[in-house]
N, C-alpha and C positions, 0 to 999 in steps of 0.2 A: 279623403286620406291621404298621408305624408307620401310624398314621393320618395324614392330611395336611389342608391346608385348601382350603376348598370359598370359591375367590370366581368368579361369575359373571356372565362379562358382558353386559351390557344396552345400554339406550339410554342416550345421556347425560343426565343428568340430577342436575341441583341434590344434591337426597338421596341417592343412588346413589353419586354422586362422595362423599361428605363420609362416609358409613358405609365404602368402598371404600379412604380415606383413614387412616381407622381402622386396617383389617386391612392394609394396609402399611406404617404405624407398627409395629404389633403383627411383622411379619415383619422390619422394621428391627433390633427387638429382640432377634430369635433365640425370638420365642415363637409358637407353636403351637397352635392349634385344634386337641382333636384327635379331637372329634366323638364317634360311637356305634364301639363296639366293633365289630369283621370289617367295616365298611361303607372300602371304600376312594376315602379322599377327595381330590381331586385340586387342582392347584394352573390360578388362571386361566390363561387365553391371555395370552401376552405379560407376564407375572409376572418375566420376566428385564429387571433394569434394564441398559439400555445403561453401559459402563464409562465415566465420568464423573472426570475427572482431577479436580477439586474433591472427591468423592466420597472418593474414595485416599487422598488429600492431609489427610484430617481422619481418615481411619478408620485409616491407616496411623500416622501423628502420635501422635494422642488416644487410640485401641484402642478407642474409641466412634462412636456416630454419633449426633448433637448434632441439636436442633433444625432447625436449619436444613438440613443435610443430611436428614432424612427430609419436608423438605417440598421436595427435590429428587430426590429419590426418588416420591415423588406424582406429581411432573410428569412425572417420568419412567413411571411406570405407568400413563399416561392412559390415554383410549379412542380415541386417534387411529385407531391400525392397524387398532381393529376396527372402528371407524365406516368409513374408508375400503374396509376389503374388504365389509362389511356394504352398502354402496352399488353396490360392485363385482358382488355375489352375489345383487342383489334388479336389477341388469340396468340399475341409472342411472350414464349416462354421465360417465365422469371429465372433471373440468372441466382438469387439466393438458394442454396440446396436444402432449405428448411422450407421452401413454400414450395408443394407438388399442386402440379397442373389438373394432372389426376389423381382421383382416389383408388386405393385399391380395390377391387371389386368386393372384399370383405365388407370392406367397409362402407360400401355403396349400397350394398346388398340388406346391410342394416340401417342404412340411414334411408331407406325406400321403406321398410318394415315401420320406423317409426313414423313415418311419414302415414302409415294409414291406421295409426293409433292418435294425431295431432290432433282429434277432436277431444281428446280426455282430457280429463284434468290434472292427471299427475304426470304431465308429459313433462321430459327432463329435459330442461334445453340444453342445460349444460352438456349433458352426452350426445345432445341429436349436435353442436357447434362443433364437438371435439370428430363426431363420423362424418361430419362436412370440411374437416378441415379449416374450421372458422369461417366458413361460410353458410351459417345457419340464415343470417335471414335474408339473402339472394334466394336458397334452397327452397325454405318455405314461402317466400314470396310469390317464384313462377308458380311453386305446388300448387298454391291457394287461387291462384286467376285460372292454372287451369281447373282447378273442383269448381270455379262458379263460372266456366265460362266464359271469361270478363275479354278473354284476348280477341276471344273470337267476336265477341258482341261489340265491343269496341273497335275493332279491326285495328287494333295493335300491332305494330311493329317490333316483332322479336327481338329481333339485332338493339333495338331501341330500348326496348324494354330491360334488358339486361343493361344495356349501359346505363340506365337509368338507377336501378336496384344497384349498380357496383359503385355507383358514385355516391348512393348512400350510405350503403356498409364503409364503402371506405372513409367518408368522414366522421365517422363518428370516431371518436379516439379510442383506440382501444389500451391506450395504457391508465383510460378509468379505470378505477374496479368497479363502479357501477353501472353510468351513463355511458355506455360501449353499445357495441351492435346487437350483442349475446341481449342485452337489455330489451331494444328495439324489437328482437324475432318474440322475446316472451311477451311485450305486453301486444305483440299481433296474434300472437297463437292464441292469446286471453281473449285479445275481440274477436277471434273466430269462432271461438266457443259461446260467447255471447251472443253473436250472430245464429246461432243456430238454437238457441232460446224459442221454443213456441210461441211465446208473444212478439217474436220478432221474424221468426224466419219467412212466415207467408207476406208478410209486409213490405217487406225493405225492396226497392227496387233494385237494377243491377248498379244504377250511378252509386244507390248508398251503399252499396256494399265497397265497391271500387273505392269510396270515398275514406269507406272505414280504415279500411285496410291500408291504404297509403297513407292516412294521419297517424297507425298505426306502427308504422314503419317508419315512418320519419321528424317523430312530435319529436323529439331531442338531439336532431341530428347536430354533428358539430358542436356538441357539449365541453365547454371548458372544464367540467369536474368541481367547479365552486360555483356558487348560488350568487344571487344577483343585486342582496345588501353588499359584498366582495365588492362586484364587478362596478359598485356604485360610490364606497369607498375609496375604493384605486383609481378613479376617475378614468375607467375603462371608454373605450371610446364608443361601443357599443351602450353605456348608461346614458350618456349625453344622445345617441342616434334617436335612440328610442324612448326619451324624456323619463328616463328611471320607471315607466310601464310596462311590465309584461316585455321586459329585456330579453330575457332566453328564447323564450314563445316565438317572441315576435323576428329572432334570430334566425331560432329553426324553421318557422314557414316559408321569412323570404329566402330562406338557402334551399327551402324547396323547391319552388318557385322559380330558382334560378337554376338547380338541377335539371327542373321537369323542361325550361326551356334551351337549355345546351343540350341533351339529349332528343330533342325534339320527339319525345313522346306525343305529345299533343296536337303537334305542328298538322295533321292532316285534318283535324277537327276544324270547323268555321269557329273562329276569335274571341264572337261571345259564350260559346260551350266551353273552349278552354280558359277563357277568364273565371266563367263561373267558379269553374271545376276548383280555381286557384284561390280564388277567395272562399268558397266551401272549405277547401280545406284547411284557410286561416282560421276560419272560426273553431274548427275543429280542433285546431293545435293549441290557439290559446285558450281554449277550457281546460287545457292540463296546468294552467297557472295556478299554482296553490293558494295563492291570495285571494283567487275568487270561489274558495270554494263551498263558501257560508250563500253567496248569492246562487249558484245553481241550485244547493242542497234546497235552499226555500222554493224557489220555482219551481224543484221535482216535487216538494213533498205537496204546496199548492196542487200541482197537478193529479197526487194522485191523492188527495183526500176530496180533492172538485170531480174526480174519476170524470176528465175532460179531454182526455190525451186522443184526439183523432188521427190515425194513421193515413187518412187520405191527406191528411195535410202535410206538405213536404217539410214544413217548418215547425211539425211536432215530431217526424221521423226524424228530422236532423239534433235536435233537443236529444232526443233517446241517444242517439249515434253520442253526441258528445257527452251526457255520461255514461256509456258505455267506454267510453276512449278513456274518464277520469279513474272507472273502478278499474280499466285494466292496468292505469296507469299504477294504482298505488295496490293490487290484488297478490302480490306478494305473502302478505301474512294471513294470505285465503289460501295457501299450496300448503299443500303435505310440508310437515319440520325438515326433513333433509332439505328440501329445495327453500321450502321459506326462511331458514336460520343462514344458507348461502347467501340468501340476498341479502338480508339483516346485517352481519357482518362486511358486506361486502358498501353495502349504502353508509355505516361507519366509517371504513376505512378511508373512502372519501371525505366527510365531512372530517374528520381526523387529520388528514393531511391539510386538508383547510385550514382548520385552528391552527395547524404548526407553520403555516404561514404567517398569520396574521400573530403569534405569537414572536417568528424571530426578526419581522419588523415593528415591532411594540406597538400591532394596533390589536383593538379591542377583539376581544374571541366570542367569534358567533354563535349562539343559543346552538347547539347540540354538539359544537366541534373540539370542546371541550374533554381531549381523550381521557385526564387527569378526573374529569367532575361527571365527563358522561358515559356510564356505561353501555353496552348495547344491550342490555334487558333493560333499562332506563329510557331509554329512547325507543326502541320497541314498544314497552308499555302506552309511555306517552302520543307516540303517532298512534298504534292501535285505537284508543283510547278518545282521540281528537278528530281523527283523520277519517279512518279506514271503518273503523264500527257505523257512527252516523251515516255513511255514502251507503256502504250494505246492505243497513236495514232500510232504506229505502229499495233498493234493489230490488231486496226481497220480498216486499209491497206490491214492488212493479211486476216481479217474474213468479210470482206464486202462481200457479204449486209449479215447483220447480226443482227437479230433484241437484241439476250443479246447483243452486243458488243453497239448498239443505246443505250441500257438500261442503261448499265454501264457508258460510257461516259459522260450521262446525271446526273445520278446523282452525280458524280466526280467535274463536271461544279457548281452543284445545292452546294453539300455540302463544296466545295473550298469557292463561296458566302455567304453562311452562318458563316463559319467560318471567314473572312472578318469583316462579321458585329458586328459578336461577339468579336473581337479581340478590333475594334473602339469602338463597344458602352461600353466593359467590364462587360458585363453582363455572368452569367453563361452559360455554353454550353447546360443545359435544361432547359431555361428559357421559362416559357408556353408566354413570351410576344412574340417571335418570331412566325410572321406569319406563315401560313402551305404551304409547298409547294405543288401545286398541283400534285393528283399522285405521290409524293414522297414515300408513304407507299404502293403504286404500286402494283397492283393485280398481277396476273403469267405473266413472260412471255412466248408471244408464242412461243408455238416451241421448249421448254426447258423443259418442263415438260415430 
């Protein structure tokens, strides 16, 4: 396993800032501190610079990172986000008027009521995020940890748990239309629904559940809102760091490990156990790499054809958790239309923003990122046909008989048909002219709540 750079976030001090600036420049140059053999070194929190147009222009046209660009990267890799998160975690009141430290009692009551329905498939994560004042991920994770008794089982320190979850939520980029903390909360809620499936519920250990929820919450942390090919062709330092392979997923994993260590969440555990947890989290998060879809799908089909899945084996349980996380990550087309449509428009908006950047700097526009050529309905029809349907068809085989699986596949087929009508009718996706689909706004799924 390759060793990565260690950068610990701490108090903002001039001396530490100067040291970090040196390390930032090393990253910009593509140099990595290898550390000691056999030790997993991690990236510091927030080590992903926001995409800066001036940096792209310099890098793309000159093929290198000049000293001025290094200074810009250094400023972008400041401790601002860390310090903001730390003030909140220490209980200090934020100064910004719009950031309420305490929620209105009515909002808290509504959020609590929603949590009582968190196991239903029509759970509205957008509403829940508003009711929790943008803290959907932290609130949901704390609730699910309590539901499963994980805090008691693993003897977790509540202060450290809140610190870790706060770090994770803070390190999602809220400016991303799709890859943000609300997406992470949505994937976590879907994972919870899958963990409740009869085929799994009685088979999973507390460690399996802990890993599944943690991986779901952190699987896209610090996502920049652009894809791997974009990072490669702009010569981003992460593409070099991970040798153009699972670049984003590797970064999400190593960032998660860094936050685990910084928060001290697992510090009370023996070193071999905490290291095993870190490795298993990596295996789960890396499974979300869409380029490995066929690899996992083929193995899944083979297991189902041979009927040889044995949940007494930790490796088989881990594999199913990988599949479950992959399903949760791309389950948007399987949601009710109103939720599915919002996610579809958000992900396409993120694609289009990347395409606009590529057009601005005379790069080849990536597939699905050309707003003039790639409509939302066309993108969604292709995504459902080539990614979602094959995966959920096998998941349906695995979970059968499952009311949730029937509900998901039903929504998926209805949503695909609706996108097809919108594509050829050339009408807005929120058109009121569309006839309502019976049961699509559906009630709660039996056996899931």
